C-alpha positions in Angstrom: 129.1 124.8 82.1 126.4 123.7 84.3 128.3 120.8 84.8 131.6 122.0 85.8 129.2 124.2 88.1 127.8 121.2 89.8 130.7 119.4 90.3 132.5 122.3 92.0 129.7 123.1 94.3 129.9 118.8 95.5 133.4 119.5 96.1 132.9 121.8 99.1 129.4 120.8 100.4 129.0 119.4 103.7 129.8 116.1 104.5 126.9 113.6 106.3 127.5 112.5 109.7 129.5 109.1 109.8 126.4 107.8 111.2 125.2 108.4 107.7 127.6 106.7 105.4 125.6 104.8 103.0 122.1 105.6 104.0 120.1 109.3 103.2 117.5 109.7 105.0 114.9 112.2 103.3 112.3 113.0 106.8 108.6 114.4 105.2 109.6 117.6 105.8 111.6 117.3 103.0 108.9 116.7 100.4 106.7 119.6 102.1 107.1 122.0 99.7 106.1 119.5 96.9 102.7 118.6 98.1 103.4 115.2 97.0 100.1 112.9 97.4 101.6 109.4 97.8 104.8 107.6 98.4 105.2 107.0 94.7 105.2 110.9 94.0 107.4 111.4 96.8 110.1 109.0 95.3 109.8 110.4 91.9 111.3 113.3 93.9 114.0 111.6 95.4 117.9 112.2 94.0 119.8 109.8 92.4 116.6 107.1 92.9 114.8 105.5 90.0 111.9 103.1 90.8 112.3 99.5 89.7 109.0 97.2 89.9 110.7 94.1 89.8 110.0 91.3 87.0 107.6 89.2 86.0 109.1 86.0 86.7 108.1 82.9 88.9 109.7 82.3 92.6 109.9 85.4 94.9 113.4 86.2 95.6 114.4 87.1 91.6 111.1 89.0 91.3 111.9 92.0 94.1 111.3 95.8 93.0 113.5 98.1 94.6 111.7 99.4 97.1 111.0 97.9 100.7 108.4 98.7 103.5 109.3 99.6 106.5 112.5 97.0 106.1 109.9 94.4 104.6 109.4 94.2 100.9 105.3 93.6 100.0 104.0 89.9 100.0 103.1 90.6 96.2 104.1 89.7 93.0 100.6 90.3 91.0 100.1 93.7 92.8 102.2 96.3 90.8 105.2 97.7 93.5 104.2 101.3 92.1 100.6 100.9 92.8 101.6 99.9 96.3 103.2 102.9 96.9 100.7 104.8 95.3 98.2 103.7 97.6 100.5 104.5 100.6 99.2 108.8 101.5 102.2 111.0 102.2 100.7 111.8 105.4 102.0 108.1 106.7 105.4 108.7 105.9 107.6 109.3 108.5 110.9 109.2 105.9 112.2 107.7 103.2 116.2 106.0 103.7 117.8 105.4 100.2 120.6 103.0 100.9 123.3 102.6 98.3 125.1 100.0 98.1 124.0 97.7 101.2 123.4 98.3 104.8 123.6 95.7 108.0 120.2 94.5 108.5 118.9 95.4 104.9 118.0 93.1 102.1 119.1 95.0 99.0 117.6 92.0 96.8 120.2 91.9 94.4 119.8 95.8 93.9 122.5 98.2 94.4 120.2 101.2 95.3 117.0 100.2 97.5 114.0 102.8 99.0 113.0 102.1 102.8 109.7 103.6 103.3 109.0 104.0 106.9 106.2 104.9 108.1 104.4 106.8 111.2 102.6 104.4 113.9 99.0 105.4 113.9 97.3 107.9 111.8 93.9 107.6 111.9 91.4 106.3 108.9 92.6 108.0 105.7 91.9 107.4 102.2 91.0 108.9 99.0 88.2 108.4 95.9 89.8 109.6 92.7 87.2 109.8 89.1 89.3 110.1 85.7 88.3 110.9 82.1 91.0 110.1 78.8 90.1 111.8 75.8 91.4 110.9 72.4 91.4 113.1 69.2 90.1 110.0 67.1 87.1 110.7 69.4 87.1 107.4 72.4 86.5 108.3 75.9 88.0 106.3 78.5 86.5 106.8 82.4 88.0 105.5 85.7 87.4 105.1 89.2 90.1 104.8 92.6 88.9 104.5 95.9 91.0 103.7 98.9 91.0 103.3 102.8 93.5 102.7 105.2 92.8 102.7 108.8 93.5 101.2 112.4 91.6 98.3 114.8 93.6 99.3 117.9 97.4 97.2 117.5 95.9 96.3 114.2 95.8 97.9 110.9 94.0 97.3 107.1 94.1 98.6 104.0 91.4 98.7 101.0 91.4 99.8 97.4 88.9 99.3 93.9 90.0 100.3 90.5 87.4 100.4 87.4 88.5 101.3 84.2 88.8 101.6 80.8 92.4 102.3 79.0 93.5 103.6 75.6 96.6 101.7 73.8 98.6 104.9 72.7 100.5 102.3 70.5 98.2 102.4 67.8 96.7 104.6 65.0 95.7 105.7 61.7 98.5 105.7 59.2 99.6 104.6 55.9 101.2 101.8 54.7 103.3 100.3 51.7 104.2 96.8 50.8 106.8 95.9 48.2 107.5 92.8 46.4 110.9 91.5 44.8 109.9 89.6 41.6 107.8 92.6 39.7 105.0 93.0 41.4 102.9 96.1 41.7 103.6 98.1 45.1 101.0 97.8 47.2 99.5 100.8 49.0 96.9 100.7 51.8 95.6 103.2 54.7 95.8 101.4 58.4 93.1 102.0 61.1 94.2 100.6 63.9 92.7 100.7 67.9 93.4 98.4 71.6 91.2 99.3 74.1 91.7 97.7 77.5 89.0 96.9 80.6 89.9 96.7 83.7 89.2 96.5 87.4 91.1 95.1 90.1 90.4 94.7 94.0 93.0 94.9 96.5 92.8 94.7 100.7 95.8 94.1 103.4 95.2 93.2 107.4 98.1 93.4 109.5 98.0 92.4 112.9 100.4 91.1 116.1 100.6 87.7 116.1 102.7 85.2 118.2 105.3 88.0 119.6 105.6 89.2 116.0 103.7 91.0 113.0 101.9 89.0 110.2 100.1 90.8 107.1 98.3 89.5 105.0 97.4 90.7 102.0 95.0 89.5 98.8 94.3 90.7 95.3 91.5 90.0 92.6 91.9 91.4 89.1 90.7 91.5 85.5 91.2 92.2 82.1 89.6 92.1 78.5 91.9 93.9 75.7 90.3 94.3 72.1 93.0 95.1 69.1 91.4 95.9 65.5 93.1 96.4 62.5 91.9 97.4 59.2 94.2 97.0 56.1 92.5 98.5 53.4 94.3 98.1 49.8 93.7 101.1 47.9 96.4 100.4 44.9 97.0 98.1 42.4 93.7 96.5 43.2 91.4 97.8 46.3 90.9 95.0 49.3 90.9 94.6 52.5 92.7 92.9 55.2 91.1 92.5 58.8 93.3 91.4 61.6 91.8 91.2 65.5 92.5 90.0 68.8 91.0 89.5 72.2 91.9 88.6 75.3 90.2 88.0 78.8 92.5 87.3 82.1 91.9 86.8 85.4 94.0 87.0 88.2 93.9 86.2 92.4 96.4 86.2 94.9 96.8 85.5 98.4 100.0 86.3 100.6 101.1 86.4 103.9 104.0 87.7 105.6 105.2 86.9 109.3 108.0 88.2 111.0 108.8 88.2 114.5 112.2 89.1 116.8 113.7 86.2 118.2 116.1 88.4 120.4 117.7 91.6 120.0 119.9 90.7 117.0 117.5 87.8 115.2 115.0 87.6 113.4 112.8 85.6 111.6 110.5 86.5 108.4 107.9 84.1 107.1 106.7 84.3 103.4 103.8 82.4 101.8 102.0 83.2 99.0 99.7 81.6 96.5 98.5 82.9 92.9 96.7 81.7 90.0 95.2 82.8 86.8 93.6 82.0 83.2 94.3 83.6 80.2 92.5 83.3 76.9 92.8 84.6 73.7 91.1 84.7 70.3 93.4 85.9 67.0 91.8 86.4 63.5 93.2 87.3 60.8 91.0 87.7 57.0 92.4 89.1 53.2 89.5 88.1 50.9 88.2 84.3 51.0 91.4 83.3 53.1 90.9 83.6 56.8 93.1 82.6 60.0 92.1 81.9 63.8 94.0 81.0 66.6 92.7 80.6 70.0 94.5 79.9 73.2 93.0 78.5 77.1 95.9 78.8 79.8 96.1 78.2 83.4 98.4 78.7 85.7 99.1 78.7 89.7 102.2 79.4 91.8 102.2 78.5 95.8 105.8 80.0 97.5 107.2 78.9 100.4 110.1 80.8 102.1 112.2 81.4 105.5 115.1 83.7 106.0 116.5 83.7 109.5 118.2 87.2 110.1 121.3 87.7 112.7 122.5 91.5 113.1 125.6 91.3 114.8 126.3 94.6 115.2 125.9 98.3 113.4 128.5 96.8 110.8 128.0 93.2 110.6 124.7 91.0 109.3 124.0 87.8 108.0 120.7 86.0 106.8 120.0 82.5 105.7 117.3 81.3 104.6 115.3 79.3 101.4 112.8 79.2 99.0 110.5 76.7 97.4 107.5 77.0 94.5 105.5 75.1 92.4 104.6 76.5 89.4 101.7 74.9 87.0 100.6 75.5 84.0 97.8 73.8 81.7 97.6 75.3 77.8 95.7 74.4 74.8 95.9 76.2 71.4 94.3 75.4 67.9 95.1 76.9 64.7 92.3 77.2 61.6 93.6 77.9 58.6 90.3 78.5 55.9 88.7 76.7 58.2 90.5 73.7 58.5 92.7 72.7 61.9 96.3 72.9 61.2 98.9 70.7 63.3 100.7 73.2 65.9 104.0 71.9 67.6 103.1 72.0 71.4 99.6 73.0 71.0 98.5 71.1 73.9 100.8 71.0 77.1 101.0 70.6 80.7 104.0 72.0 82.7 105.0 71.7 86.3 107.7 73.0 87.7 109.1 72.9 91.3 111.8 74.9 92.3 113.8 75.5 95.6 116.6 77.9 96.1 118.9 77.7 99.4 120.7 81.1 100.2 123.2 82.7 102.3 123.9 86.3 102.2 126.0 88.9 104.4 126.8 92.7 104.9 129.6 93.7 106.3 131.4 97.4 106.6 135.1 97.0 107.8 134.9 101.0 107.9 132.7 104.1 107.7 133.5 104.1 104.0 133.3 100.4 102.4 130.4 98.6 102.5 130.5 94.9 100.9 127.4 93.2 100.3 127.7 89.6 98.9 125.3 86.4 98.9 125.6 82.6 97.5 122.8 81.2 96.0 121.8 77.8 94.8 118.9 76.9 92.6 117.8 73.7 91.4 114.4 73.1 89.7 112.9 69.9 88.3 110.6 70.7 84.9 108.0 68.1 83.4 106.0 68.5 80.7 102.8 66.1 79.3 100.6 66.0 76.3 102.0 66.9 73.2 105.8 67.5 74.4 107.0 65.1 77.0 110.1 65.5 79.1 111.5 66.0 82.3 114.8 67.6 83.6 116.6 68.8 86.5 118.7 72.2 86.8 121.2 73.5 88.9 122.5 76.5 89.3 125.2 78.1 91.8 124.6 82.3 91.7 127.1 84.4 93.5 127.1 87.9 94.2 129.4 90.5 95.6 128.7 94.6 95.8 131.3 96.7 97.4 130.6 100.4 98.0 133.3 103.1 98.9 132.5 106.8 99.9 135.3 108.6 98.5 134.2 111.4 99.5 131.5 112.6 101.4 128.9 112.6 98.6 131.1 110.8 96.1 130.5 107.7 96.2 131.8 104.4 93.8 129.8 101.0 93.6 131.3 97.8 91.9 129.1 94.5 91.3 130.0 91.2 90.2 127.7 88.7 90.0 126.5 85.5 88.1 122.7 86.2 87.4 120.3 83.5 86.2 116.7 83.9 84.4 113.6 82.9 85.4 112.1 80.7 82.3 108.8 82.2 81.3 105.8 80.3 80.7 104.8 82.6 78.4 107.5 80.8 75.8 106.2 77.3 76.8 103.1 78.1 74.7 102.0 78.7 71.1 101.0 82.4 70.3 99.9 84.4 67.5 101.5 87.8 65.1 99.0 88.2 62.6 99.2 91.9 62.5 102.8 91.6 61.9 102.5 89.2 59.4 104.6 86.5 61.6 101.8 83.9 61.9 101.7 81.8 64.3 104.3 81.2 67.3 104.9 77.5 68.1 105.6 77.0 72.1 108.8 75.1 73.2 108.6 74.1 77.1 112.4 72.3 76.7 114.3 75.5 77.1 117.0 76.6 79.9 117.3 80.1 81.2 119.6 82.6 80.4 122.6 83.2 82.3 124.9 85.8 83.0 128.1 86.8 84.5 127.6 90.6 85.2 130.3 92.9 85.9 129.3 96.7 87.0 130.8 100.2 87.6 129.3 103.4 88.8 130.0 106.7 90.1 127.7 108.5 91.8 128.2 112.3 92.1 125.7 114.2 94.7 125.4 118.2 94.9 123.7 120.9 95.7 121.3 119.1 99.0 119.2 117.2 96.3 121.3 116.4 93.1 122.6 113.8 91.7 124.5 112.8 89.1 125.3 108.8 88.4 127.4 107.0 85.5 127.3 103.0 85.5 128.7 100.9 82.8 127.7 96.5 82.3 129.0 94.3 81.0 126.9 90.9 80.5 128.6 87.2 79.0 125.5 85.4 78.1 124.8 81.8 77.8 121.7 80.3 76.5 120.3 83.4 75.6 117.2 83.1 75.1 115.5 84.1 71.5 113.9 82.9 68.9 114.9 79.6 66.2 112.8 77.6 63.5 110.8 74.5 64.7 109.5 71.9 61.9 105.8 70.3 62.4 105.2 66.6 61.6 103.9 67.6 57.7 107.3 69.9 57.4 105.3 72.8 58.1 108.1 75.2 59.7 107.4 77.7 62.7 108.8 80.1 64.6 109.7 79.4 68.2 111.5 80.2 71.5 115.3 78.8 71.3 118.3 78.9 73.7 121.2 80.4 70.5 123.9 79.8 72.2 126.5 82.9 74.3 126.4 85.7 73.1 127.3 89.3 74.6 125.5 92.5 76.2 127.0 96.5 77.3 125.2 99.3 78.5 126.2 102.4 79.8 123.9 104.2 81.7 123.7 108.2 82.9 121.3 109.2 85.6 120.9 113.1 86.6 119.0 114.8 88.9 118.9 118.9 89.3 117.8 121.1 91.0 117.5 124.8 90.2 117.1 126.2 93.8 120.9 127.3 93.6 120.8 129.6 90.7 117.4 131.2 91.7 114.7 129.1 90.4 113.0 127.7 93.2 111.0 124.4 93.0 112.1 123.4 89.8 113.4 120.1 89.0 115.2 118.3 86.2 115.4 114.6 85.8 116.9 112.5 82.9 118.1 109.2 82.3 119.8 107.5 79.3 121.0 104.3 78.6 122.9 103.2 75.6 123.0 99.2 74.8 125.1 96.7 72.8 124.4 93.4 72.2 125.7 90.3 70.0 124.6 86.8 69.4 124.3 84.9 66.5 121.6 83.9 64.4 120.2 80.4 64.4 118.7 80.8 61.0 121.6 82.1 59.0 124.5 82.0 61.6 125.6 85.7 60.9 126.0 87.6 64.4 122.9 90.1 65.4 121.9 92.2 68.2 119.8 90.2 70.7 115.9 90.5 69.5 113.8 93.1 71.0 116.4 95.0 72.9 116.8 98.6 72.4 119.7 99.9 71.7 119.1 103.4 73.3 116.7 104.8 75.9 116.2 107.9 77.4 113.5 109.7 79.1 113.6 113.3 80.9 111.2 115.3 83.3 111.1 119.0 84.1 109.0 120.1 87.1 108.3 123.3 88.7 106.7 123.5 92.5 104.7 126.6 93.4 103.8 126.0 96.5 101.8 129.6 97.0 100.1 128.9 93.9 98.8 125.2 95.3 100.3 123.8 91.8 103.0 122.0 90.6 103.3 121.3 86.6 106.3 120.4 83.8 106.5 118.1 81.1 107.6 114.6 80.7 109.6 113.0 77.8 110.2 109.6 76.8 112.5 109.1 73.6 112.4 107.5 70.2 113.5 104.0 70.5 114.2 100.8 67.9 113.2 97.3 68.3 114.3 94.9 66.1 112.6 91.1 66.5 114.6 88.5 64.1 112.3 85.1 63.1 113.5 82.3 60.8 111.5 83.8 57.8 110.8 87.5 59.1 112.5 90.5 60.5 110.6 93.1 62.1 111.4 97.1 63.0 109.5 98.8 65.2 110.6 102.7 65.5 108.9 105.2 68.3 109.1 108.7 68.1 109.4 110.6 71.5 106.9 111.1 73.2 106.0 114.2 74.9 103.7 114.7 77.8 102.7 118.2 80.2 100.5 118.1 83.2 99.4 120.6 85.6 98.2 119.7 89.2 96.4 121.7 90.8 95.2 121.6 95.0 92.4 124.4 95.3 92.2 122.9 99.0 94.3 121.1 100.5 92.2 117.8 100.1 91.0 118.0 96.5 93.8 117.4 93.4 92.4 118.1 90.0 95.1 117.4 87.5 95.3 118.1 83.9 97.7 116.1 81.5 97.9 115.9 77.6 99.5 113.1 76.8 101.2 112.6 73.6 100.6 115.9 72.7 103.1 116.0 69.6 101.1 112.7 68.4 103.9 110.0 68.6 104.6 107.9 65.4 105.2 104.7 64.7 106.9 103.2 61.6 107.0 99.5 61.7 109.4 97.8 59.0 108.5 94.6 58.2 110.8 91.6 55.9 109.1 88.7 54.7 111.1 86.2 53.2 109.6 82.8 51.0 111.2 80.5 53.3 114.4 80.9 56.1 116.3 83.6 55.6 119.1 81.8 54.4 117.4 80.4 51.7 118.6 82.9 49.6 115.1 84.3 49.0 114.7 88.2 48.7 112.2 89.4 51.4 109.5 91.6 50.7 109.3 94.9 52.4 106.0 96.3 54.2 106.4 100.0 55.6 103.6 100.8 58.3 103.4 104.5 58.9 100.5 105.2 62.3 100.6 108.2 64.1 98.9 107.8 67.9 96.0 110.2 68.8 97.0 113.1 70.5 95.0 112.5 74.3 93.6 115.1 77.1 93.5 113.7 80.6 91.8 114.8 83.7 91.5 114.1 87.0 90.0 114.8 90.5 90.7 113.6 93.5 90.1 113.4 97.2 91.7 112.8 99.9 90.4 112.5 103.5 92.1 112.0 106.7 95.7 112.5 108.0 
């Protein structure tokens, strides 16, 4: 009944002015009663918008999120977009423009909906200091601190930020396990004790200044992360015993980026982006069961250098063009070792040096023939040369055309249809080029594969969005993917005949998605300040298993994903409270001798935030209040899954600990 009433209200809603077609503006006053502290919290309240932080891929063009700031994308890849938005105080925002389908002069970055955060000029010195504590039901405590500041020096502006703290991995806990054998051996029962903890710090800074008739923005980031995972598998029957798994990794990243824009005349502007990042990653993974033990060691270093130039021409309010190019150089040096009972084993692609030189040229156009229609199109040509030395010596050059067209039709004042046809080409993941370990799930060591092709897909999408009740929205979207060179898992043989799992191009496949998003404000029915947001995505996929030759789903793909959030803002009491729920999901991973299925139950997260003073925010949370359960089912085969041997089956059931979280934040300025 609510859905029918929503559509009835939408049908009589007032139409926006023609100038607003395709762009919906939300001024700062729209968010006043909700009292958000930063841009990320403001975007949480925007109807019909879900934050996309972008993809972790090499290059700049393909890694974009769906938010720009003052019409420009941040010149950063390692700095998470959500964290960038959390560092912009709400007091510095003039408005947020939501652009659906496209608008002249705006690079949609391959998205159908983006947000443009328009900041106020000036603002003085602003910032915050915050401290937080997270306590778990199993007795662990994690502390964190954050400090941020922004200000101006005449026409120049600057930002500084620091975060340091401990994190707790909520995917692990205590539980039980059962291991069943097909050959009549007694069933093994065991107690499980798992724990994952993270130490993390990062420092960020930006400086913006007028330069040579334009504006230059320089940003930098340093970060370090240390993660430790431990698992004790205490066998109870038939014979008491102990199996231990552990994993420790240490990661360092540094990044420096520059974005320069200049208007050449009233219609033409140029943008130049430069980016340099480098990182190191080392890991030690161990497994011990009685006298048997295995140790995997990895040491990896990466660098990326990007240069990008774009020329933008806006003919008028209905037509604009962009043209430019990007060049990126990526380097990887990786060394790995596997020791079994103290003896080093041969490992395919254990020591490799990989270099990729990648270039891309593009031309984009946005055209609005009449107010109700917008066409956003682009054509990109990519070429890359990948070379590898060390254990794998190869060199190959890849070329791809990547056309895209998106059409938006404002059929009614609050009803919009969107259509997209695009050829997507994924970026190769350097993690797939090197070896890794999966001792805790029985997967052993995964070999690297530098001889991969990127996954390609022709994508068709159709969506309809209905806005209602001022700030309400319902979106229904369907997508179909025709896949080629799917990157999944396959077997590889070592020099002595050993068999390892590794990433592999496994051929063609398909994927389909049906998505529903809704934002429902309840002020119209007398519940002022109550907002319901939700999203559900159903996925279907099909590929051919390289080991068995049978049809199956894509490894790691979630068939069903959903989340819902209910919030209530009470300005008179200076509080907002609510609950977030993240739906249970399943993922299945296929390797040549193992099938692992992971099932997470629903994660419930209530919260309350109180502002005793305008500059003091106190937030209470109860993450995982229901004690989410995790079940891992591991089918281990004695050889390749097509060899006919029956698998052993292991069920692991754990419950992640409940948590209690409190944060105190003090803002200043603004």
